[in-house]
Steps between C-alpha positions, in 0.01 A plus 500: 500500500825488310630152440842616389796558730426767759744788525423586864606298805151431629368153413159430355297390802244219477266452796230279346436256219258648247401178325643221291560452129278190515200718591286570193476875560874537548585287199301745286662806661852365456459371145626817334705661776873498571589259780806510722576169674618452856656154523486327839625159602314262728646642821452864402134439414435392859614836640258786563786753497758505224707740293612405149545634146274414209605396150492867395711609798225644719586483871195349673431485873222257589326539835188282517276418793619213714401166351455634145725330248583593143374248246614449145321754278405742779455858382698722736464837328272640228510834321193527278598831340845374402373148431781341701494230766730324741442124517662238721650190345563234765752237392416201719680227313353156442343244732496121491153361567490152649150360463374271777132525412502178297583310819175594672325185382781276623495318836600716795827314557598550136427873522703524820792314345504714184479826697793394717697419184426844355594664828827309504581592139430871553635527854823319419576780251406770754248641253233730651148381429134588554225235500160614376193309379677178418802662335850584619651824369880517490681812370764436237825584678727278289497394136175334399701209366633439852151500649384266224786265580416495870136415436587231247756348734244459777245346261194571715216294357186688396653845563537744212674837475545793264627858496299823479578872529484623858241760400257216424536364853464822701119529456464151649683588820426701811737799551698323772537193278628712211752667730622162623532358150665786315694675775658166589600453138697823494553718195654444163370155408318493171475208262296413197198296606491139391204397291196333646382217511705393793708199578341222693652192653301180482502195717 
């Protein structure tokens, strides 16, 4: 495979994902090879059919089986003789994590009250959200400082929050949950993650 700009009109066709850079065998293979990156945003990564150019100008046509999604680090093409590879880089942006797990030991009415408060804070801003295992995941669609301000204004006792890269959240979600979270966020939102530990309001 050539990872430079192709002179002919035909695109490089990708019909399957070969592996991922996080796999031990692929990390060894790719260590010394030349890698061309195909950058995808959150919405593009949800599509099984897509046509786009790589960093090196290669025209790529992706046609995967229905239900298969491209993940960050997926190896889409590998040429062992030329020691070149095509790797996907999925730019998901950041996610605010609102932690409700510390409320589990509180009385039921307290838990109910706090959850309604969180729902009001998030819903009033029309932020998409996914609830999973005691945490609420909210994609960063505005400046982090704005989201910080909203959470501080509501002062929800016992509830903490922080920001993480979207790629850290994807493995925790089912495919339909990831689609809901990141497709709803749209493309082009990327911010520097705030440091953890999180903020926490106290009674």
